[in-house]
C-alpha positions as CSV (number, residue, x, y, z in Angstrom):
1,M,0.6,-2.9,135.7
2,K,1.3,-6.1,133.3
3,H,4.6,-3.9,132.4
4,L,5.5,-4.0,136.3
5,I,5.1,-7.7,136.5
6,C,7.5,-8.1,133.8
7,F,9.6,-6.0,135.3
8,L,9.8,-7.4,138.4
9,A,10.2,-10.7,137.0
10,L,13.2,-9.8,135.2
11,S,14.8,-8.3,138.0
12,S,13.9,-11.5,140.1
13,L,15.9,-13.4,137.5
14,L,19.0,-10.5,137.1
15,Y,19.0,-11.2,141.2
16,S,18.8,-14.9,140.8
17,C,22.0,-14.7,138.2
18,T,23.7,-12.3,140.5
19,K,23.2,-14.6,143.6
20,S,24.6,-17.5,142.1
21,E,27.8,-16.0,140.5
22,D,28.3,-14.5,144.2
23,P,31.0,-16.5,145.7
24,I,29.8,-15.5,148.7
25,N,26.4,-17.3,148.3
26,E,28.2,-20.8,147.1
27,P,27.6,-23.8,148.4
28,P,30.6,-25.1,151.0
29,K,32.7,-27.2,149.8
30,T,33.1,-30.8,150.8
31,N,35.8,-33.2,151.4
32,P,35.4,-35.5,148.5
33,D,37.9,-38.2,149.8
34,K,34.9,-39.2,152.4
35,E,32.4,-40.7,150.0
36,N,33.7,-44.2,150.8
37,Y,34.1,-43.3,155.0
38,L,32.2,-45.3,157.3
39,V,30.2,-44.3,160.2
40,A,31.0,-44.7,163.8
41,E,28.5,-46.1,166.4
42,V,28.1,-43.9,168.9
43,D,26.9,-44.3,172.2
44,N,24.6,-42.0,174.1
45,E,27.4,-39.5,175.1
46,G,29.2,-39.7,171.7
47,K,32.0,-42.1,172.4
48,I,32.8,-44.7,169.5
49,I,31.2,-48.3,170.3
50,V,34.0,-50.9,169.8
51,R,32.9,-54.3,169.1
52,H,35.9,-55.7,167.8
53,S,39.2,-56.1,167.7
54,P,41.7,-54.8,164.6
55,K,42.1,-58.1,163.6
56,D,38.1,-59.1,163.2
57,Y,37.7,-55.5,161.6
58,V,40.1,-55.6,158.6
59,L,39.1,-58.7,157.8
60,N,35.2,-57.0,157.4
61,V,35.6,-53.6,155.4
62,D,37.0,-52.6,151.9
63,K,40.4,-51.4,150.8
64,G,40.2,-47.3,152.1
65,Q,37.1,-48.3,154.1
66,H,37.7,-45.3,157.1
67,T,35.1,-44.9,160.1
68,L,34.7,-41.4,160.6
69,S,36.5,-40.4,163.9
70,V,34.2,-39.8,166.6
71,R,34.8,-36.4,169.2
72,I,37.3,-34.3,167.4
73,P,37.9,-30.9,169.2
74,D,35.2,-28.1,167.7
75,N,37.6,-26.3,165.4
76,Y,40.9,-28.3,165.9
77,Y,41.4,-28.2,162.0
78,S,39.6,-25.5,161.0
79,S,43.3,-24.0,160.6
80,A,44.4,-25.9,158.1
81,S,41.2,-26.6,156.1
82,S,41.5,-25.3,152.3
83,L,45.4,-25.3,152.3
84,S,47.8,-27.1,150.6
85,G,51.7,-28.3,149.9
86,T,54.0,-27.0,152.7
87,E,51.5,-24.6,154.2
88,L,48.9,-27.4,155.1
89,K,52.0,-29.3,156.2
90,A,53.3,-26.7,158.9
91,T,49.9,-25.9,159.7
92,L,49.2,-29.7,161.2
93,K,52.5,-29.7,162.4
94,T,51.4,-26.2,164.7
95,I,48.1,-27.9,165.6
96,I,49.8,-31.0,166.6
97,T,52.9,-28.9,168.8
98,T,50.8,-26.3,170.5
99,G,49.7,-27.6,173.9
100,A,50.8,-31.0,173.6
101,K,52.4,-32.7,177.3
102,Q,54.9,-35.0,176.8
103,L,55.2,-37.9,179.6
104,Q,57.2,-39.9,181.8
105,Y,58.6,-43.3,179.9
106,T,58.3,-44.7,183.9
107,S,56.4,-43.0,186.8
108,S,55.7,-43.7,190.5
109,T,53.9,-40.8,191.2
110,S,51.8,-39.6,188.3
111,S,50.3,-40.8,185.0
112,D,52.9,-42.3,182.9
113,V,53.5,-44.3,179.4
114,W,52.6,-47.8,181.0
115,D,49.5,-45.9,182.5
116,M,48.6,-44.6,178.5
117,C,49.3,-47.9,177.2
118,E,46.9,-49.4,179.4
119,A,44.4,-47.2,178.2
120,G,44.9,-46.7,175.3
121,D,45.4,-50.4,173.9
122,E,42.9,-52.1,176.1
123,N,41.1,-55.6,174.4
124,P,37.5,-54.4,173.7
125,S,36.6,-57.8,174.8
126,N,38.1,-57.5,178.6
127,S,39.2,-54.1,180.4
128,N,41.7,-56.0,182.5
129,E,43.3,-57.2,179.5
130,V,46.0,-55.2,176.6
131,W,45.3,-56.1,172.7
132,L,49.0,-56.8,171.1
133,I,49.7,-55.2,167.9
134,Y,51.7,-57.8,166.4
135,T,51.0,-60.9,167.7
136,E,46.8,-60.5,167.2
137,K,46.4,-61.4,171.0
138,S,45.8,-60.5,174.1
139,M,47.3,-60.1,177.6
140,A,47.0,-58.8,181.3
141,K,47.2,-55.5,181.7
142,T,49.6,-56.3,185.1
143,Y,51.7,-58.7,182.9
144,H,54.7,-56.1,182.4
145,S,57.5,-57.1,180.9
146,S,60.1,-59.2,182.6
147,G,63.3,-60.0,180.4
148,S,61.7,-61.9,176.8
149,D,58.0,-62.5,178.7
150,G,55.0,-60.2,179.1
151,W,54.2,-57.0,177.5
152,N,56.2,-53.7,176.9
153,R,56.1,-50.5,174.6
154,E,56.8,-50.9,170.9
155,H,58.3,-47.7,170.1
156,V,56.4,-48.2,166.5
157,W,59.4,-45.4,165.0
158,A,62.2,-47.1,166.5
159,K,64.5,-45.8,169.1
160,S,67.6,-46.1,166.8
161,H,65.7,-43.8,164.0
162,G,66.6,-40.4,165.2
163,D,68.1,-41.3,169.0
164,L,64.6,-41.4,170.4
165,G,65.4,-42.4,173.7
166,T,62.6,-42.6,176.8
167,S,63.5,-38.9,177.5
168,P,60.2,-37.1,177.8
169,G,59.6,-36.3,173.9
170,P,59.4,-38.5,170.5
171,G,60.8,-41.4,172.8
172,T,57.2,-41.2,175.3
173,D,54.2,-40.4,172.8
174,G,51.7,-42.3,172.4
175,H,50.6,-41.7,169.2
176,H,53.6,-44.6,168.0
177,L,54.3,-46.3,171.2
178,R,52.1,-49.4,171.8
179,A,51.7,-52.5,173.7
180,S,53.6,-55.5,171.9
181,D,54.6,-59.2,172.9
182,A,58.1,-58.5,174.2
183,Q,59.5,-62.0,171.7
184,E,57.7,-60.1,169.0
185,N,59.2,-56.5,169.7
186,G,62.3,-57.8,170.0
187,K,61.8,-59.6,166.6
188,R,61.0,-56.5,165.0
189,G,64.1,-54.7,166.1
190,N,64.7,-51.6,164.7
191,L,63.7,-52.6,161.2
192,D,61.8,-50.4,158.8
193,F,58.5,-52.0,157.9
194,D,57.8,-53.2,154.2
195,D,55.8,-56.7,152.8
196,V,58.3,-59.2,153.3
197,N,56.8,-62.6,153.1
198,G,53.7,-63.2,155.2
199,P,52.7,-61.3,158.9
200,R,55.5,-61.3,161.2
201,T,58.1,-62.2,159.2
202,K,61.6,-60.2,158.1
203,N,64.5,-59.8,156.1
204,S,67.9,-58.3,157.0
205,T,66.0,-54.7,156.2
206,Y,62.4,-54.6,156.7
207,Y,59.8,-56.6,159.0
208,E,56.1,-56.9,158.0
209,P,53.2,-57.0,160.6
210,P,50.1,-58.8,160.2
211,L,47.4,-56.5,158.0
212,S,45.0,-55.6,161.1
213,A,48.3,-53.8,161.9
214,K,49.4,-52.0,158.8
215,G,47.5,-48.8,158.5
216,D,48.5,-48.6,162.3
217,V,51.8,-48.6,161.9
218,A,51.7,-46.5,158.7
219,R,49.7,-43.7,160.5
220,S,51.9,-43.7,163.4
221,I,55.2,-43.3,161.1
222,F,53.6,-40.6,159.6
223,Y,52.7,-38.8,162.6
224,M,56.2,-39.0,163.8
225,A,57.5,-37.5,160.9
226,L,55.0,-34.8,161.0
227,R,55.1,-34.0,164.3
228,Y,59.0,-34.0,165.1
229,G,60.0,-33.3,161.7
230,Y,61.4,-36.5,160.5
231,M,61.6,-38.0,157.2
232,V,59.4,-41.1,155.8
233,D,61.1,-42.1,152.3
234,N,62.0,-45.5,150.0
235,G,65.6,-45.8,151.7
236,S,66.7,-47.5,154.7
237,G,68.8,-47.6,157.6
238,S,69.9,-45.1,160.6
239,G,69.0,-41.4,161.2
240,A,65.6,-39.8,161.9
241,R,64.2,-41.8,159.1
242,H,61.9,-44.6,158.5
243,G,60.4,-46.4,155.9
244,K,59.3,-48.2,153.2
245,L,56.9,-44.9,152.1
246,E,55.3,-46.1,149.1
247,T,54.4,-49.7,151.3
248,L,53.3,-46.7,153.9
249,L,51.0,-45.0,151.9
250,K,49.5,-48.8,150.6
251,W,49.6,-50.0,154.1
252,N,47.2,-46.8,154.8
253,E,44.3,-47.5,152.6
254,L,45.1,-51.6,152.5
255,D,44.2,-51.5,156.9
256,P,41.6,-48.0,157.1
257,V,40.6,-46.5,160.3
258,D,38.9,-48.8,162.6
259,P,36.9,-47.8,165.7
260,Y,39.3,-49.3,168.0
261,E,42.0,-46.8,166.6
262,I,39.8,-44.2,167.0
263,R,38.9,-44.9,171.0
264,R,42.8,-44.8,171.4
265,N,43.8,-41.4,169.6
266,N,40.5,-40.2,172.1
267,V,42.7,-42.0,174.7
268,I,46.0,-40.3,174.0
269,F,44.3,-37.1,173.3
270,Q,43.5,-37.2,177.0
271,F,47.0,-38.2,178.1
272,Q,49.1,-35.8,175.8
273,N,46.9,-33.0,174.5
274,N,47.3,-33.7,171.1
275,R,45.7,-35.8,168.2
276,N,47.0,-38.1,165.2
277,P,45.5,-35.7,162.0
278,F,45.9,-39.0,160.1
279,I,43.3,-41.1,162.0
280,D,41.1,-38.3,162.1
281,H,41.2,-37.7,158.3
282,P,43.1,-40.4,156.8
283,E,43.0,-39.0,153.4
284,L,45.7,-36.2,155.1
285,V,48.4,-38.8,154.1
286,K,47.6,-38.3,150.2
287,Y,47.7,-34.6,150.8
288,I,51.2,-34.7,153.2
289,Y,52.9,-37.7,151.8
290,G,50.9,-39.1,148.8
291,Y,49.4,-37.8,145.3
292,K,47.5,-34.7,146.4
293,Q,50.6,-32.9,148.0
294,D,49.3,-29.7,145.4
295,N,46.1,-30.1,146.0
296,E,43.9,-28.2,148.4
297,W,42.6,-30.0,151.6
298,I,39.1,-29.8,152.4
299,E,38.0,-30.6,155.9
Protein backbone atom coordinates (compact mmCIF):
# COMPACT_ATOMS: atom_id res chain seq x y z
CA MET A 1 0.00 0.00 0.00
CA LYS A 2 2.86 2.34 0.89
CA HIS A 3 4.44 1.67 -2.52
CA LEU A 4 1.15 2.47 -4.25
CA ILE A 5 0.88 5.82 -2.44
CA CYS A 6 4.44 6.72 -3.42
CA PHE A 7 3.77 5.74 -7.03
CA LEU A 8 0.60 7.88 -7.17
CA ALA A 9 2.44 10.82 -5.62
CA LEU A 10 5.28 10.48 -8.12
CA SER A 11 2.81 10.17 -11.00
CA SER A 12 1.04 13.32 -9.81
CA LEU A 13 4.33 15.21 -9.65
CA LEU A 14 5.34 14.10 -13.13
CA TYR A 15 1.92 15.11 -14.49
CA SER A 16 2.21 18.47 -12.81
CA CYS A 17 5.62 19.11 -14.37
CA THR A 18 4.41 18.01 -17.79
CA LYS A 19 1.33 20.20 -17.53
CA SER A 20 3.29 23.35 -16.71
CA GLU A 21 5.49 22.85 -19.77
CA ASP A 22 2.56 22.26 -22.11
CA PRO A 23 1.92 25.48 -24.14
CA ILE A 24 -1.76 24.63 -24.30
CA ASN A 25 -2.02 25.10 -20.56
CA GLU A 26 0.08 28.26 -20.29
CA PRO A 27 -1.73 31.30 -18.87
CA PRO A 28 -3.12 33.62 -21.56
CA LYS A 29 -0.88 36.42 -22.72
CA THR A 30 -1.69 39.87 -21.38
CA ASN A 31 -1.00 43.35 -22.66
CA PRO A 32 1.62 45.01 -20.41
CA ASP A 33 0.97 48.37 -22.09
CA LYS A 34 -2.36 48.68 -20.28
CA GLU A 35 -0.93 48.70 -16.75
CA ASN A 36 -1.25 52.49 -16.48
CA TYR A 37 -4.66 52.74 -18.18
CA LEU A 38 -7.73 54.07 -16.37
CA VAL A 39 -10.99 52.14 -16.15
CA ALA A 40 -13.84 54.03 -17.80
CA GLU A 41 -16.92 55.07 -15.85
CA VAL A 42 -20.08 53.71 -17.50
CA ASP A 43 -23.84 53.88 -16.98
CA ASN A 44 -26.19 50.92 -16.45
CA GLU A 45 -26.25 50.31 -20.23
CA GLY A 46 -22.48 50.17 -20.47
CA LYS A 47 -22.18 53.54 -22.22
CA ILE A 48 -19.25 55.71 -21.25
CA ILE A 49 -20.01 58.66 -18.97
CA VAL A 50 -18.46 61.94 -20.13
CA ARG A 51 -18.41 64.41 -17.28
CA HIS A 52 -15.86 66.91 -18.53
CA SER A 53 -14.48 68.56 -21.63
CA PRO A 54 -11.13 67.45 -23.09
CA LYS A 55 -9.60 70.63 -21.64
CA ASP A 56 -10.51 69.54 -18.12
CA TYR A 57 -9.65 65.88 -18.56
CA VAL A 58 -6.07 66.43 -19.72
CA LEU A 59 -5.25 68.48 -16.62
CA ASN A 60 -6.11 65.60 -14.32
CA VAL A 61 -4.22 62.64 -15.81
CA ASP A 62 -0.58 61.68 -16.07
CA LYS A 63 1.37 61.12 -19.26
CA GLY A 64 0.29 57.87 -20.91
CA GLN A 65 -2.68 57.43 -18.59
CA HIS A 66 -5.18 56.53 -21.30
CA THR A 67 -8.77 55.56 -20.50
CA LEU A 68 -9.83 52.07 -21.54
CA SER A 69 -12.42 52.06 -24.32
CA VAL A 70 -15.91 50.63 -23.87
CA ARG A 71 -18.38 49.02 -26.28
CA ILE A 72 -15.79 47.69 -28.69
CA PRO A 73 -17.63 44.94 -30.60
CA ASP A 74 -16.64 41.42 -29.56
CA ASN A 75 -13.62 40.10 -31.47
CA TYR A 76 -13.28 43.34 -33.45
CA TYR A 77 -9.47 43.27 -33.14
CA SER A 78 -8.96 39.56 -32.41
CA SER A 79 -7.45 38.81 -35.84
CA ALA A 80 -4.71 41.38 -35.19
CA SER A 81 -3.71 40.14 -31.75
CA SER A 82 -0.32 38.36 -31.58
CA LEU A 83 0.84 39.92 -34.86
CA SER A 84 3.69 42.36 -35.50
CA GLY A 85 5.23 44.52 -38.20
CA THR A 86 3.71 44.68 -41.65
CA GLU A 87 1.33 41.82 -40.89
CA LEU A 88 -0.16 43.70 -37.93
CA LYS A 89 -0.49 46.88 -39.98
CA ALA A 90 -2.15 45.11 -42.91
CA THR A 91 -4.60 43.27 -40.66
CA LEU A 92 -5.62 46.43 -38.84
CA LYS A 93 -6.18 48.17 -42.17
CA THR A 94 -8.43 45.31 -43.28
CA ILE A 95 -10.41 45.53 -40.02
CA ILE A 96 -11.12 49.26 -40.33
CA THR A 97 -11.77 49.14 -44.07
CA THR A 98 -14.06 46.13 -44.43
CA GLY A 99 -17.70 47.21 -44.33
CA ALA A 100 -16.92 50.88 -43.72
CA LYS A 101 -19.54 53.34 -44.97
CA GLN A 102 -18.84 56.63 -46.73
CA LEU A 103 -20.98 59.65 -45.92
CA GLN A 104 -21.80 62.65 -48.06
CA TYR A 105 -20.12 65.92 -47.12
CA THR A 106 -23.51 67.66 -47.30
CA SER A 107 -26.88 66.03 -47.92
CA SER A 108 -30.48 67.16 -47.56
CA THR A 109 -31.93 63.66 -47.68
CA SER A 110 -29.74 61.54 -45.38
CA SER A 111 -27.15 61.72 -42.62
CA ASP A 112 -24.04 63.62 -43.61
CA VAL A 113 -20.82 64.98 -42.14
CA TRP A 114 -22.63 67.87 -40.41
CA ASP A 115 -24.81 65.39 -38.54
CA MET A 116 -21.82 63.23 -37.68
CA CYS A 117 -19.79 66.15 -36.29
CA GLU A 118 -22.78 67.48 -34.33
CA ALA A 119 -23.25 64.10 -32.69
CA GLY A 120 -19.59 63.21 -32.26
CA ASP A 121 -18.40 66.59 -30.98
CA GLU A 122 -21.34 67.28 -28.70
CA ASN A 123 -20.44 69.43 -25.71
CA PRO A 124 -20.65 67.24 -22.56
CA SER A 125 -22.20 70.16 -20.68
CA ASN A 126 -24.81 71.15 -23.26
CA SER A 127 -26.33 68.81 -25.86
CA ASN A 128 -27.29 71.78 -28.04
CA GLU A 129 -23.64 72.71 -28.56
CA VAL A 130 -20.47 71.30 -30.12
CA TRP A 131 -17.04 71.38 -28.51
CA LEU A 132 -14.48 73.09 -30.76
CA ILE A 133 -11.22 71.20 -31.01
CA TYR A 134 -8.61 73.98 -31.22
CA THR A 135 -10.18 76.88 -29.33
CA GLU A 136 -11.45 74.74 -26.42
CA LYS A 137 -14.87 76.36 -26.28
CA SER A 138 -18.40 75.46 -27.26
CA MET A 139 -20.79 76.82 -29.87
CA ALA A 140 -24.40 76.18 -30.89
CA LYS A 141 -24.78 73.15 -33.16
CA THR A 142 -26.89 75.21 -35.53
CA TYR A 143 -24.22 77.92 -35.98
CA HIS A 144 -22.74 76.41 -39.13
CA SER A 145 -20.00 78.49 -40.65
CA SER A 146 -20.81 81.37 -42.95
CA GLY A 147 -17.54 82.92 -44.01
CA SER A 148 -15.34 83.42 -40.96
CA ASP A 149 -18.16 83.10 -38.42
CA GLY A 150 -19.53 80.01 -36.73
CA TRP A 151 -17.99 76.54 -36.80
CA ASN A 152 -17.01 74.30 -39.67
CA ARG A 153 -15.68 70.82 -40.33
CA GLU A 154 -11.93 70.77 -39.86
CA HIS A 155 -9.97 68.22 -41.85
CA VAL A 156 -7.29 67.30 -39.32
CA TRP A 157 -5.54 65.52 -42.18
CA ALA A 158 -5.43 68.59 -44.44
CA LYS A 159 -7.24 68.15 -47.75
CA SER A 160 -4.23 69.28 -49.76
CA HIS A 161 -2.10 66.50 -48.25
CA GLY A 162 -3.23 63.98 -50.83
CA ASP A 163 -5.89 65.99 -52.68
CA LEU A 164 -8.71 64.56 -50.54
CA GLY A 165 -11.48 66.90 -51.61
CA THR A 166 -14.91 66.41 -50.03
CA SER A 167 -16.18 63.50 -52.11
CA PRO A 168 -17.19 60.41 -50.10
CA GLY A 169 -14.04 58.76 -48.80
CA PRO A 170 -11.05 60.25 -46.97
CA GLY A 171 -12.46 63.76 -47.36
CA THR A 172 -15.59 62.78 -45.41
CA ASP A 173 -14.11 60.36 -42.89
CA GLY A 174 -15.40 61.25 -39.44
CA HIS A 175 -12.32 59.96 -37.66
CA HIS A 176 -10.44 63.09 -38.71
CA LEU A 177 -13.26 65.61 -39.25
CA ARG A 178 -13.77 67.76 -36.17
CA ALA A 179 -15.97 70.69 -35.23
CA SER A 180 -13.73 73.76 -35.29
CA ASP A 181 -14.01 77.50 -34.93
CA ALA A 182 -14.02 78.79 -38.51
CA GLN A 183 -11.42 81.49 -37.91
CA GLU A 184 -9.04 79.14 -36.11
CA ASN A 185 -9.53 76.53 -38.81
CA GLY A 186 -8.42 79.13 -41.34
CA LYS A 187 -5.40 79.96 -39.19
CA ARG A 188 -4.29 76.35 -39.11
CA GLY A 189 -4.86 76.02 -42.86
CA ASN A 190 -3.04 72.99 -44.25
CA LEU A 191 0.01 73.17 -41.97
CA ASP A 192 1.70 70.11 -40.52
CA PHE A 193 1.73 69.68 -36.73
CA ASP A 194 4.59 70.34 -34.30
CA ASP A 195 5.43 72.21 -31.11
CA VAL A 196 5.91 75.84 -32.10
CA ASN A 197 5.49 78.40 -29.34
CA GLY A 198 2.45 77.39 -27.36
CA PRO A 199 -1.25 76.68 -28.03
CA ARG A 200 -2.71 77.95 -31.31
CA THR A 201 0.59 79.33 -32.59
CA LYS A 202 2.19 78.60 -35.94
CA ASN A 203 5.10 79.33 -38.21
CA SER A 204 5.42 78.94 -41.94
CA THR A 205 5.48 75.14 -41.67
CA TYR A 206 3.79 73.96 -38.47
CA TYR A 207 0.74 74.59 -36.29
CA GLU A 208 0.53 73.79 -32.57
CA PRO A 209 -2.90 73.00 -31.07
CA PRO A 210 -3.63 73.19 -27.32
CA LEU A 211 -2.65 70.26 -25.12
CA SER A 212 -6.22 68.91 -24.97
CA ALA A 213 -6.21 68.45 -28.77
CA LYS A 214 -2.68 67.14 -29.30
CA GLY A 215 -3.45 63.48 -28.66
CA ASP A 216 -6.68 63.69 -30.67
CA VAL A 217 -4.77 65.16 -33.61
CA ALA A 218 -2.07 62.50 -33.41
CA ARG A 219 -4.54 59.61 -33.30
CA SER A 220 -6.51 61.09 -36.20
CA ILE A 221 -3.37 61.44 -38.31
CA PHE A 222 -2.27 57.88 -37.50
CA TYR A 223 -5.73 56.54 -38.37
CA MET A 224 -5.77 58.30 -41.74
CA ALA A 225 -2.31 57.04 -42.63
CA LEU A 226 -3.28 53.47 -41.75
CA ARG A 227 -6.73 53.54 -43.35
CA TYR A 228 -5.73 55.11 -46.67
CA GLY A 229 -2.08 54.13 -47.01
CA TYR A 230 -0.74 57.62 -46.43
CA MET A 231 2.64 58.48 -44.90
CA VAL A 232 3.52 60.06 -41.57
CA ASP A 233 7.10 61.32 -41.35
CA ASN A 234 9.31 64.07 -39.95
CA GLY A 235 9.24 66.20 -43.06
CA SER A 236 6.80 68.78 -44.31
CA GLY A 237 5.16 69.78 -47.55
CA SER A 238 2.49 68.46 -49.89
CA GLY A 239 1.59 64.98 -51.06
CA ALA A 240 -0.27 62.20 -49.25
CA ARG A 241 1.77 62.62 -46.09
CA HIS A 242 1.65 64.49 -42.78
CA GLY A 243 4.02 65.34 -39.97
CA LYS A 244 5.74 65.69 -37.67
CA LEU A 245 6.04 62.02 -36.70
CA GLU A 246 8.31 62.33 -33.67
CA THR A 247 6.07 65.04 -32.23
CA LEU A 248 2.84 63.15 -32.91
CA LEU A 249 4.26 60.11 -31.13
CA LYS A 250 4.95 62.32 -28.12
CA TRP A 251 1.51 63.94 -28.26
CA ASN A 252 -0.20 60.55 -28.19
CA GLU A 253 1.15 60.11 -24.65
CA LEU A 254 1.01 63.73 -23.44
CA ASP A 255 -2.72 63.96 -24.17
CA PRO A 256 -4.06 60.48 -23.40
CA VAL A 257 -7.36 59.07 -24.66
CA ASP A 258 -10.19 60.41 -22.50
CA PRO A 259 -13.91 59.57 -22.14
CA TYR A 260 -14.86 62.36 -24.58
CA GLU A 261 -12.72 60.81 -27.33
CA ILE A 262 -14.01 57.30 -26.57
CA ARG A 263 -17.60 58.47 -26.84
CA ARG A 264 -16.78 60.17 -30.13
CA ASN A 265 -15.20 57.00 -31.50
CA ASN A 266 -18.37 55.08 -30.65
CA VAL A 267 -20.53 57.73 -32.34
CA ILE A 268 -18.46 57.68 -35.53
CA PHE A 269 -18.71 53.89 -35.52
CA GLN A 270 -22.50 54.23 -35.57
CA PHE A 271 -22.32 56.52 -38.61
CA GLN A 272 -19.67 54.81 -40.74
CA ASN A 273 -19.26 51.33 -39.26
CA ASN A 274 -15.56 51.45 -38.46
CA ARG A 275 -13.40 52.49 -35.52
CA ASN A 276 -10.14 54.25 -34.81
CA PRO A 277 -7.88 51.52 -33.37
CA PHE A 278 -5.54 54.12 -31.89
CA ILE A 279 -8.36 55.27 -29.60
CA ASP A 280 -9.49 51.76 -28.67
CA HIS A 281 -5.86 50.68 -28.15
CA PRO A 282 -3.58 53.74 -27.86
CA GLU A 283 -0.51 51.53 -27.43
CA LEU A 284 -0.91 50.46 -31.07
CA VAL A 285 0.69 53.77 -32.04
CA LYS A 286 4.02 52.38 -30.77
CA TYR A 287 3.56 49.10 -32.67
CA ILE A 288 2.67 50.73 -36.01
CA TYR A 289 4.67 53.98 -35.97
CA GLY A 290 6.94 53.87 -32.93
CA TYR A 291 9.69 51.85 -31.27
CA LYS A 292 7.74 48.57 -30.96
CA GLN A 293 7.24 47.90 -34.67
CA ASP A 294 9.09 44.58 -34.40
CA ASN A 295 7.18 43.49 -31.30
CA GLU A 296 4.12 41.25 -31.09
CA TRP A 297 0.97 43.16 -30.08
CA ILE A 298 -1.38 41.46 -27.62
CA GLU A 299 -4.91 42.82 -27.37
